[in-house]
Kinemage of the C-alpha trace (Angstrom):
@kinemage 1
@onewidth
@group {chain A} dominant
@subgroup {mainchain}
@vectorlist {calphas} color= white
{ca unk a 1} P 19.530 -82.343 -76.677
{ca unk a 2} L 16.668 -82.852 -74.220
{ca unk a 3} L 16.941 -80.871 -71.021
{ca unk a 4} L 17.862 -82.899 -67.978
{ca unk a 5} L 16.323 -82.270 -64.599
{ca unk a 6} L 18.757 -80.764 -62.143
{ca unk a 7} L 19.754 -83.005 -59.295
{ca unk a 8} L 22.092 -82.475 -56.406
{ca unk a 9} L 25.557 -82.123 -57.821
{ca unk a 10} L 24.296 -81.553 -61.375
{ca unk a 11} L 25.156 -85.109 -62.444
{ca unk a 12} L 24.431 -86.529 -65.859
{ca unk a 13} L 23.145 -90.024 -66.470
{ca unk a 14} L 26.470 -90.980 -68.049
{ca unk a 15} L 28.321 -89.917 -64.908
{ca unk a 16} L 25.989 -91.929 -62.722
{ca unk a 17} L 26.690 -95.215 -64.520
{ca unk a 18} L 30.230 -94.991 -65.752
{ca unk a 19} L 32.677 -97.524 -64.416
{ca unk a 20} L 36.411 -98.158 -64.623
{ca unk a 21} L 37.316 -95.349 -62.249
{ca unk a 22} L 34.116 -96.030 -60.328
{ca unk a 23} L 30.782 -94.277 -60.286
{ca unk a 24} L 30.653 -90.504 -60.105
{ca unk a 25} L 30.920 -89.171 -56.552
{ca unk a 26} L 27.413 -88.328 -55.364
{ca unk a 27} L 27.866 -86.135 -52.306
{ca unk a 28} L 24.340 -86.645 -51.066
{ca unk a 29} L 24.476 -90.437 -51.132
{ca unk a 30} L 26.830 -91.326 -48.297
{ca unk a 31} L 25.436 -91.533 -44.806
{ca unk a 32} L 25.992 -93.019 -41.396
{ca unk a 33} L 23.160 -93.561 -38.939
{ca unk a 34} L 24.332 -92.211 -35.612
{ca unk a 35} L 22.203 -94.302 -33.309
{ca unk a 36} L 20.309 -91.306 -31.935
{ca unk a 37} L 17.319 -91.904 -29.706
{ca unk a 38} L 13.976 -92.052 -31.503
{ca unk a 39} L 10.604 -92.632 -29.924
{ca unk a 40} L 9.271 -96.156 -30.390
{ca unk a 41} L 5.855 -94.695 -31.279
{ca unk a 42} L 6.086 -91.576 -33.386
{ca unk a 43} L 2.758 -90.013 -34.324
{ca unk a 44} L 3.926 -89.472 -37.908
{ca unk a 45} L 5.750 -91.823 -40.249
{ca unk a 46} L 6.596 -89.034 -42.692
{ca unk a 47} L 6.413 -85.274 -43.160
{ca unk a 48} L 5.583 -83.049 -46.126
{ca unk a 49} L 6.768 -79.507 -45.428
{ca unk a 50} L 5.119 -76.909 -47.674
{ca unk a 51} L 7.304 -73.815 -47.540
{ca unk a 52} L 5.270 -70.821 -48.723
{ca unk a 53} L 8.181 -68.782 -50.017
{ca unk a 54} L 8.148 -65.044 -49.416
{ca unk a 55} L 6.077 -64.906 -46.249
{ca unk a 56} L 2.286 -65.175 -46.723
{ca unk a 57} L 0.105 -62.533 -45.072
{ca unk a 58} L -1.678 -63.910 -42.023
{ca unk a 59} L -4.431 -61.298 -42.570
{ca unk a 60} L -5.249 -62.703 -46.011
{ca unk a 61} L -5.027 -66.431 -45.221
{ca unk a 62} L -5.802 -67.978 -41.820
{ca unk a 63} L -5.971 -65.003 -39.404
{ca unk a 64} L -8.336 -62.494 -40.931
{ca unk a 65} L -9.472 -59.465 -38.945
{ca unk a 66} L -12.938 -58.514 -40.276
{ca unk a 67} L -13.663 -56.313 -37.243
{ca unk a 68} L -10.475 -54.300 -37.605
{ca unk a 69} L -10.342 -50.997 -39.421
{ca unk a 70} L -8.074 -49.823 -42.200
{ca unk a 71} L -5.071 -51.794 -43.388
{ca unk a 72} L -5.275 -54.496 -40.736
{ca unk a 73} L -8.634 -55.550 -42.097
{ca unk a 74} L -7.556 -55.515 -45.715
{ca unk a 75} L -9.743 -55.872 -48.778
{ca unk a 76} L -10.793 -59.507 -48.523
{ca unk a 77} L -13.627 -61.115 -46.576
{ca unk a 78} L -13.536 -64.259 -44.461
{ca unk a 79} L -15.666 -67.277 -45.265
{ca unk a 80} L -16.959 -69.904 -42.883
{ca unk a 81} L -15.175 -73.231 -42.991
{ca unk a 82} L -16.273 -76.760 -42.251
{ca unk a 83} L -15.474 -76.147 -38.578
{ca unk a 84} L -17.678 -73.564 -36.828
{ca unk a 85} L -15.617 -70.678 -35.498
{ca unk a 86} L -12.735 -71.144 -37.940
{ca unk a 87} L -12.851 -68.722 -40.854
{ca unk a 88} L -10.382 -68.464 -43.715
{ca unk a 89} L -9.891 -66.117 -46.651
{ca unk a 90} L -12.591 -66.051 -49.320
{ca unk a 91} L -10.000 -67.049 -51.923
{ca unk a 92} L -9.243 -70.308 -50.105
{ca unk a 93} L -12.581 -72.128 -50.493
{ca unk a 94} L -11.078 -75.574 -51.004
{ca unk a 95} L -8.997 -75.289 -47.843
{ca unk a 96} L -12.115 -74.073 -46.007
{ca unk a 97} L -13.752 -77.434 -46.682
{ca unk a 98} L -10.885 -79.288 -44.986
{ca unk a 99} L -10.326 -77.347 -41.759
{ca unk a 100} L -11.419 -80.386 -39.760
{ca unk a 101} L -7.914 -81.685 -40.515
{ca unk a 102} L -6.073 -78.486 -39.566
{ca unk a 103} L -4.435 -77.259 -36.389
{ca unk a 104} L -3.931 -73.544 -37.093
{ca unk a 105} L -1.288 -71.803 -34.989
{ca unk a 106} L -1.985 -68.055 -35.131
{ca unk a 107} L 0.610 -66.941 -32.590
{ca unk a 108} L 3.869 -67.882 -34.307
{ca unk a 109} L 6.763 -65.474 -33.876
{ca unk a 110} L 10.522 -64.865 -34.083
{ca unk a 111} L 12.765 -61.839 -34.575
{ca unk a 112} L 14.315 -62.300 -38.041
{ca unk a 113} L 13.087 -59.643 -40.476
{ca unk a 114} L 15.043 -60.797 -43.554
{ca unk a 115} L 14.133 -63.767 -45.736
{ca unk a 116} L 17.385 -65.637 -45.104
{ca unk a 117} L 17.131 -65.397 -41.333
{ca unk a 118} L 13.443 -66.291 -41.341
{ca unk a 119} L 13.969 -69.221 -43.689
{ca unk a 120} L 16.820 -70.562 -41.557
{ca unk a 121} L 14.700 -70.304 -38.397
{ca unk a 122} L 11.651 -71.881 -40.013
{ca unk a 123} L 13.529 -74.869 -41.463
{ca unk a 124} L 15.997 -75.535 -38.626
{ca unk a 125} L 14.477 -74.162 -35.429
{ca unk a 126} L 17.716 -72.295 -34.747
{ca unk a 127} L 18.625 -68.621 -35.144
{ca unk a 128} L 21.035 -67.745 -37.893
{ca unk a 129} L 24.256 -66.114 -36.776
{ca unk a 130} L 25.141 -63.370 -39.296
{ca unk a 131} L 28.754 -63.563 -40.468
{ca unk a 132} L 28.948 -60.802 -43.086
{ca unk a 133} L 27.731 -57.216 -43.402
{ca unk a 134} L 25.101 -58.234 -45.974
{ca unk a 135} L 21.525 -58.058 -44.673
{ca unk a 136} L 20.455 -61.368 -46.166
{ca unk a 137} L 21.768 -64.729 -44.990
{ca unk a 138} L 22.830 -67.237 -47.613
{ca unk a 139} L 23.750 -70.912 -47.501
{ca unk a 140} L 26.886 -71.651 -45.520
{ca unk a 141} L 28.506 -74.832 -44.222
{ca unk a 142} L 28.192 -73.416 -40.709
{ca unk a 143} L 24.392 -73.204 -40.875
{ca unk a 144} L 22.199 -75.447 -38.766
{ca unk a 145} L 20.815 -78.450 -40.686
{ca unk a 146} L 17.302 -78.488 -42.083
{ca unk a 147} L 14.843 -81.105 -40.842
{ca unk a 148} L 15.374 -83.360 -43.848
{ca unk a 149} L 19.156 -83.333 -43.434
{ca unk a 150} L 18.763 -84.360 -39.803
{ca unk a 151} L 16.832 -87.451 -40.858
{ca unk a 152} L 19.283 -88.118 -43.664
{ca unk a 153} L 21.835 -88.609 -40.895
{ca unk a 154} L 19.505 -90.373 -38.466
{ca unk a 155} L 18.079 -93.012 -40.812
{ca unk a 156} L 19.923 -92.642 -44.134
{ca unk a 157} L 18.864 -94.398 -47.327
{ca unk a 158} L 16.224 -97.109 -47.295
{ca unk a 159} L 15.570 -99.373 -50.271
{ca unk a 160} L 17.610 -97.021 -52.422
{ca unk a 161} L 15.558 -93.938 -51.519
{ca unk a 162} L 16.898 -91.021 -49.473
{ca unk a 163} L 15.375 -89.889 -46.200
{ca unk a 164} L 14.797 -86.408 -47.585
{ca unk a 165} L 13.887 -84.797 -50.913
{ca unk a 166} L 13.448 -81.110 -51.809
{ca unk a 167} L 11.206 -79.930 -54.687
{ca unk a 168} L 10.930 -78.052 -57.074
{ca unk a 169} L 13.468 -75.221 -56.636
{ca unk a 170} L 15.678 -73.373 -54.180
{ca unk a 171} L 14.310 -70.824 -51.757
{ca unk a 172} L 16.349 -67.926 -53.031
{ca unk a 173} L 16.524 -64.250 -53.923
{ca unk a 174} L 16.328 -63.657 -57.655
{ca unk a 175} L 18.803 -65.787 -59.570
{ca unk a 176} L 21.360 -65.762 -56.758
{ca unk a 177} L 21.436 -65.828 -53.002
{ca unk a 178} L 20.140 -69.220 -51.867
{ca unk a 179} L 18.793 -68.611 -48.392
{ca unk a 180} L 20.308 -70.253 -45.333
{ca unk a 181} L 18.878 -73.345 -43.679
{ca unk a 182} L 18.067 -75.443 -46.745
{ca unk a 183} L 20.809 -78.065 -46.518
{ca unk a 184} L 22.871 -80.119 -44.083
{ca unk a 185} L 24.979 -77.180 -42.909
{ca unk a 186} L 27.406 -78.222 -40.191
{ca unk a 187} L 26.488 -81.915 -40.590
{ca unk a 188} L 28.407 -82.001 -43.869
{ca unk a 189} L 27.340 -82.149 -47.498
{ca unk a 190} L 26.873 -85.905 -47.573
{ca unk a 191} L 23.670 -85.405 -45.560
{ca unk a 192} L 22.157 -82.836 -47.913
{ca unk a 193} L 18.598 -83.632 -48.994
{ca unk a 194} L 18.267 -84.902 -52.536
{ca unk a 195} L 17.275 -81.875 -54.591
{ca unk a 196} L 15.285 -82.457 -57.774
{ca unk a 197} L 14.651 -79.045 -59.260
{ca unk a 198} L 12.671 -77.812 -62.244
{ca unk a 199} L 13.950 -74.402 -63.237
{ca unk a 200} L 12.231 -73.447 -66.497
{ca unk a 201} L 8.546 -72.533 -66.379
{ca unk a 202} L 7.768 -75.336 -68.822
{ca unk a 203} L 9.786 -77.893 -66.823
{ca unk a 204} L 7.133 -79.458 -64.602
{ca unk a 205} L 7.685 -82.016 -61.821
{ca unk a 206} L 6.304 -85.482 -62.315
{ca unk a 207} L 8.843 -87.493 -64.292
{ca unk a 208} L 11.598 -89.837 -63.174
{ca unk a 209} L 14.961 -88.024 -62.949
{ca unk a 210} L 17.157 -89.249 -65.797
{ca unk a 211} L 20.145 -89.474 -63.469
{ca unk a 212} L 18.522 -92.301 -61.536
{ca unk a 213} L 17.629 -94.749 -64.245
{ca unk a 214} L 19.715 -96.940 -66.496
{ca unk a 215} L 19.632 -96.485 -70.273
{ca unk a 216} L 17.741 -99.204 -72.119
{ca unk a 217} L 21.050 -100.428 -73.553
{ca unk a 218} L 22.424 -101.230 -70.085
{ca unk a 219} L 20.372 -103.813 -68.171
{ca unk a 220} L 20.982 -104.384 -64.478
{ca unk a 221} L 22.849 -107.627 -65.238
{ca unk a 222} L 25.393 -105.720 -67.316
{ca unk a 223} L 25.802 -103.132 -64.572
{ca unk a 224} L 26.412 -105.952 -62.079
{ca unk a 225} L 29.158 -107.398 -64.280
{ca unk a 226} L 30.861 -104.011 -64.525
{ca unk a 227} L 30.654 -103.568 -60.778
{ca unk a 228} L 32.146 -107.010 -60.160
{ca unk a 229} L 35.017 -106.203 -62.509
{ca unk a 230} L 35.662 -102.916 -60.733
{ca unk a 231} L 35.642 -104.632 -57.341
{ca unk a 232} L 38.144 -107.238 -58.502
{ca unk a 233} L 40.458 -104.543 -59.864
{ca unk a 234} L 40.381 -102.695 -56.561
{ca unk a 235} L 40.921 -105.774 -54.409
{ca unk a 236} L 44.352 -105.756 -52.856
{ca unk a 237} L 44.884 -102.046 -53.462
{ca unk a 238} L 42.910 -100.659 -50.534
{ca unk a 239} L 45.972 -98.745 -49.347
{ca unk a 240} L 46.322 -96.938 -52.671
{ca unk a 241} L 42.824 -96.404 -54.013
{ca unk a 242} L 39.166 -96.199 -53.133
{ca unk a 243} L 38.976 -94.243 -49.880
{ca unk a 244} L 36.122 -95.146 -47.550
{ca unk a 245} L 34.036 -92.117 -48.493
{ca unk a 246} L 34.258 -93.037 -52.179
{ca unk a 247} L 33.149 -96.575 -51.411
{ca unk a 248} L 30.131 -95.337 -49.490
{ca unk a 249} L 29.113 -93.076 -52.351
{ca unk a 250} L 29.440 -95.843 -54.899
{ca unk a 251} L 27.441 -98.247 -52.744
{ca unk a 252} L 24.632 -95.714 -52.490
{ca unk a 253} L 24.729 -95.093 -56.238
{ca unk a 254} L 24.395 -98.823 -56.838
{ca unk a 255} L 21.446 -98.976 -54.451
{ca unk a 256} L 19.752 -96.234 -56.438
{ca unk a 257} L 20.303 -97.907 -59.794
{ca unk a 258} L 19.073 -101.250 -58.467
{ca unk a 259} L 16.021 -99.661 -56.841
{ca unk a 260} L 14.575 -98.456 -60.114
{ca unk a 261} L 11.042 -99.391 -59.093
{ca unk a 262} L 11.144 -97.231 -55.994
{ca unk a 263} L 12.316 -94.256 -58.029
{ca unk a 264} L 9.123 -94.416 -60.066
{ca unk a 265} L 7.673 -92.408 -57.181
{ca unk a 266} L 8.972 -89.321 -58.998
{ca unk a 267} L 6.791 -90.106 -62.022
{ca unk a 268} L 3.077 -89.307 -62.059
{ca unk a 269} L 2.344 -91.102 -65.350
{ca unk a 270} L 0.433 -93.847 -63.534
{ca unk a 271} L -1.811 -91.423 -61.656
{ca unk a 272} L -5.419 -91.333 -62.813
{ca unk a 273} L -6.638 -88.343 -64.836
{ca unk a 274} L -8.955 -87.536 -61.937
{ca unk a 275} L -6.066 -87.318 -59.474
{ca unk a 276} L -3.967 -85.187 -61.790
{ca unk a 277} L -6.922 -82.892 -62.383
{ca unk a 278} L -7.462 -82.604 -58.632
{ca unk a 279} L -4.006 -81.098 -58.200
{ca unk a 280} L -3.716 -79.174 -61.461
{ca unk a 281} L -0.610 -78.318 -63.474
{ca unk a 282} L 0.887 -75.531 -61.383
{ca unk a 283} L 4.498 -76.335 -60.504
{ca unk a 284} L 3.702 -76.250 -56.780
{ca unk a 285} L 0.717 -78.541 -57.303
{ca unk a 286} L 2.656 -81.113 -59.313
{ca unk a 287} L 5.345 -81.053 -56.631
{ca unk a 288} L 2.695 -81.767 -53.992
{ca unk a 289} L 1.540 -84.790 -55.974
{ca unk a 290} L 5.115 -86.052 -56.283
{ca unk a 291} L 5.531 -85.467 -52.530
{ca unk a 292} L 2.554 -87.701 -51.814
{ca unk a 293} L 4.063 -90.416 -54.003
{ca unk a 294} L 7.450 -90.079 -52.288
{ca unk a 295} L 6.133 -90.477 -48.740
{ca unk a 296} L 4.017 -93.367 -49.998
{ca unk a 297} L 7.245 -94.971 -51.263
{ca unk a 298} L 9.028 -94.485 -47.938
{ca unk a 299} L 10.755 -91.077 -48.016
{ca unk a 300} L 10.744 -89.563 -44.526
{ca unk a 301} L 10.747 -85.804 -45.226
{ca unk a 302} L 9.717 -84.075 -48.449
{ca unk a 303} L 10.004 -80.306 -48.600
{ca unk a 304} L 8.000 -78.564 -51.313
{ca unk a 305} L 8.994 -74.947 -51.823
{ca unk a 306} L 6.603 -72.510 -53.426
{ca unk a 307} L 8.479 -71.676 -56.680
{ca unk a 308} L 9.458 -68.182 -55.645
{ca unk a 309} L 11.645 -67.624 -58.699
{ca unk a 310} L 8.396 -67.397 -60.697
{ca unk a 311} L 5.823 -65.933 -58.289
{ca unk a 312} L 6.133 -65.430 -54.551
{ca unk a 313} L 4.312 -64.230 -51.454
{ca unk a 314} L 6.788 -61.399 -50.839
{ca unk a 315} L 4.096 -58.876 -51.722
{ca unk a 316} L 5.708 -55.474 -51.113
{ca unk a 317} L 3.615 -54.159 -53.996
{ca unk a 318} L 0.421 -55.205 -55.731
{ca unk a 319} L -0.452 -57.175 -52.619
{ca unk a 320} L -4.197 -57.564 -53.018
{ca unk a 321} L -4.394 -58.257 -56.774
{ca unk a 322} L -1.464 -60.679 -56.576
{ca unk a 323} L -2.967 -62.559 -53.645
{ca unk a 324} L -6.376 -62.696 -55.327
{ca unk a 325} L -5.326 -63.641 -58.843
{ca unk a 326} L -1.878 -65.240 -58.790
{ca unk a 327} L -1.050 -66.665 -55.381
{ca unk a 328} L -4.006 -67.849 -53.326
{ca unk a 329} L -5.982 -69.794 -55.980
{ca unk a 330} L -3.183 -72.211 -57.020
{ca unk a 331} L -1.948 -72.529 -53.440
{ca unk a 332} L -5.464 -73.288 -52.191
{ca unk a 333} L -6.039 -75.900 -54.883
{ca unk a 334} L -2.735 -77.680 -54.367
{ca unk a 335} L -2.862 -77.643 -50.556
{ca unk a 336} L -6.430 -78.925 -50.453
{ca unk a 337} L -5.698 -81.574 -53.092
{ca unk a 338} L -2.762 -82.900 -51.088
{ca unk a 339} L -4.786 -83.129 -47.875
{ca unk a 340} L -7.746 -84.735 -49.632
{ca unk a 341} L -5.585 -87.210 -51.536
{ca unk a 342} L -3.628 -88.251 -48.452
{ca unk a 343} L -6.850 -88.662 -46.480
{ca unk a 344} L -8.575 -90.772 -49.132
{ca unk a 345} L -5.565 -93.083 -49.305
{ca unk a 346} L -5.368 -93.497 -45.540
{ca unk a 347} L -2.005 -91.713 -45.439
{ca unk a 348} L -2.925 -88.486 -43.655
{ca unk a 349} L -3.179 -90.044 -40.230
{ca unk a 350} L 0.547 -90.842 -40.241
{ca unk a 351} L 1.821 -88.078 -42.560
{ca unk a 352} L 2.432 -84.685 -40.978
{ca unk a 353} L 1.691 -81.864 -43.443
{ca unk a 354} L 3.304 -78.538 -42.538
{ca unk a 355} L 2.199 -75.229 -44.105
{ca unk a 356} L 4.397 -72.260 -43.229
{ca unk a 357} L 6.296 -69.319 -44.617
{ca unk a 358} L 9.377 -67.676 -43.152
{ca unk a 359} L 7.285 -64.923 -41.507
{ca unk a 360} L 4.070 -62.927 -41.984
{ca unk a 361} L 3.270 -59.450 -43.291
{ca unk a 362} L 2.876 -56.037 -41.663
{ca unk a 363} L -0.448 -54.896 -40.181
{ca unk a 364} L -0.049 -51.616 -42.084
{ca unk a 365} L 0.247 -51.144 -45.820
{ca unk a 366} L 3.398 -49.529 -47.154
{ca unk a 367} L 3.547 -46.399 -49.272
{ca unk a 368} L 4.368 -48.087 -52.548
{ca unk a 369} L 2.480 -47.033 -55.669
{ca unk a 370} L 0.611 -50.337 -55.612
{ca unk a 371} L 0.116 -51.028 -51.925
{ca unk a 372} L 1.864 -53.939 -50.288
{ca unk a 373} L 2.645 -55.458 -46.929
{ca unk a 374} L 6.246 -55.742 -45.737
{ca unk a 375} L 8.067 -58.407 -43.676
{ca unk a 376} L 6.646 -59.103 -40.205
{ca unk a 377} L 8.050 -61.896 -37.994
{ca unk a 378} L 6.447 -60.659 -34.776
{ca unk a 379} L 3.319 -62.709 -35.403
{ca unk a 380} L 2.303 -65.009 -38.248
{ca unk a 381} L 0.407 -68.227 -38.883
{ca unk a 382} L 1.615 -71.778 -39.484
{ca unk a 383} L -0.594 -74.825 -39.939
{ca unk a 384} L -0.178 -78.515 -39.148
{ca unk a 385} L -2.367 -81.370 -40.381
{ca unk a 386} L -2.313 -85.145 -40.048
{ca unk a 387} L 0.483 -87.083 -38.405
{ca unk a 388} L -1.312 -87.410 -35.075
{ca unk a 389} L -2.195 -83.715 -34.822
{ca unk a 390} L -5.761 -83.004 -33.729
{ca unk a 391} L -7.606 -81.147 -36.462
{ca unk a 392} L -10.474 -78.708 -36.450
{ca unk a 393} L -8.915 -76.307 -34.002
{ca unk a 394} L -6.653 -73.321 -33.664
{ca unk a 395} L -3.962 -72.689 -31.092
{ca unk a 396} L -2.967 -69.253 -29.889
{ca unk a 397} L -4.192 -65.954 -31.250
{ca unk a 398} L -2.911 -62.609 -32.437
{ca unk a 399} L -4.030 -59.190 -31.249
{ca unk a 400} L -6.840 -57.280 -33.045
{ca unk a 401} L -4.372 -55.855 -35.576
{ca unk a 402} L -2.606 -59.164 -36.344
{ca unk a 403} L 0.559 -57.495 -35.076
{ca unk a 404} L 1.655 -59.482 -32.000
{ca unk a 405} L 0.666 -62.676 -30.195
{ca unk a 406} L -2.251 -62.263 -27.808
{ca unk a 407} L -2.647 -65.740 -26.336
{ca unk a 408} L -0.234 -68.678 -26.161
{ca unk a 409} L 2.706 -67.347 -28.215
{ca unk a 410} L 4.592 -70.085 -30.076
{ca unk a 411} L 8.211 -69.413 -30.944
{ca unk a 412} L 9.381 -70.930 -34.213
{ca unk a 413} L 11.919 -73.100 -32.346
{ca unk a 414} L 9.041 -74.730 -30.502
{ca unk a 415} L 7.174 -75.211 -33.759
{ca unk a 416} L 10.123 -77.057 -35.305
{ca unk a 417} L 10.541 -79.111 -32.114
{ca unk a 418} L 6.900 -80.139 -32.522
{ca unk a 419} L 7.650 -81.450 -36.014
{ca unk a 420} L 10.598 -83.438 -34.672
{ca unk a 421} L 8.425 -84.821 -31.871
{ca unk a 422} L 5.787 -86.025 -34.321
{ca unk a 423} L 8.493 -87.779 -36.349
{ca unk a 424} L 9.799 -89.681 -33.340
{ca unk a 425} L 12.582 -87.515 -31.938
{ca unk a 426} L 12.962 -86.892 -28.227
{ca unk a 427} L 14.690 -84.142 -26.307
{ca unk a 428} L 17.714 -86.465 -26.165
{ca unk a 429} L 17.965 -87.015 -29.924
{ca unk a 430} L 21.264 -85.726 -31.290
{ca unk a 431} L 23.064 -85.459 -34.599
{ca unk a 432} L 26.808 -85.035 -35.071
{ca unk a 433} L 28.626 -82.377 -37.048
{ca unk a 434} L 31.641 -82.970 -39.275
{ca unk a 435} L 33.921 -82.779 -36.220
{ca unk a 436} L 31.857 -85.426 -34.437
{ca unk a 437} L 30.348 -83.021 -31.916
{ca unk a 438} L 26.776 -83.789 -30.788
{ca unk a 439} L 23.906 -81.348 -31.280
{ca unk a 440} L 20.397 -81.804 -29.899
{ca unk a 441} L 17.825 -81.521 -32.676
{ca unk a 442} L 15.214 -79.886 -30.424
{ca unk a 443} L 15.884 -76.367 -29.189
{ca unk a 444} L 12.652 -76.102 -27.166
{ca unk a 445} L 9.968 -78.402 -25.832
{ca unk a 446} L 7.396 -79.508 -28.409
{ca unk a 447} L 3.847 -78.199 -28.413
{ca unk a 448} L 2.162 -81.301 -27.014
{ca unk a 449} L -1.246 -79.644 -26.671
{ca unk a 450} L -2.012 -80.096 -30.355
{ca unk a 451} L -1.716 -83.894 -30.328
């Protein structure tokens, strides 16, 4: 039997179309816009959030220290970029050619030293409140919502497409322990982003999820007849069957099945060979291409996670060879391809592209047999491009050892508030939890200097 792509809830195609008792309950489909205040003129129509799982080293990416000595300098050399005065790592040559689009924030910081806490902070703008003795923080219904979940509540589905999609896999530890901050948290599961994951190494993004298309044997007209029959059977029994939540889920499922054309955004079969070659076949790269297609089709927030279950930037050992050979080349190619592709299509000016990990790496090397850098949230680098952000510049700086902010420190809560600002939120924008209580989406003032 052919392998099916995993989608939120693990639904099969048969479940998605069966009738009689109604369509299968899709938890991520129901939504209610809450009427929250949005700016009339957002600088960005959409956002692609590239989460560089594991915590990339600032010293070996965008904040190199060639004048430092010892471990802080590292083994790599900087190269000049398209913008005078902005250097990047020698193993990021494609990104170097596109720095005129980038606003590089070299003074990011928070205080969470574990992946779960850093991930939660980076995706929600809120600190995680530990609830168990375990050092890592895993998904919990009491977590703050991720950015995509917030917009799933604010704007909901449009033309059958969700407001938020996550690709291609969880941010997690090994085969268990999905880190906090990746879902709707206290907003409730119905606002979870749509997750389309590709677990096996040979399972590459770029095809339409089977769950969201009808079999050839069932045309839309036949589905409509089944739906009409179901509606007639339910009529007059509202007090006994079909609770409101079920109805909402079924309505969303029908929207999906009727919006088959829009869902072709998940398929890259119509992309030119040149475009596919630009990105390459790495799982992260293919996900970036799908992300471009999704925002082009109208999805508000697409989060692309570096597939950390295969390789990751958590380089406690083998740091320099892994960065040189395994991590930086495919990341550089995919990131640059996405920026170039968006720009050539006229999409970059209103699509905010976020590049960030959950934290950075230590100024010193550890004592492992093959040297590595450990977790370091006290200063790290995040990058914004497009979506109204002024490119060709950097904001803030770290000290000579890349250990702490030197100028203009930017807390991660302010960074996330800046993303919300670009997407049209104000300091008055709120979402509501499952008890109906309001929560402001911004925890700090946005960084307006970069616009």
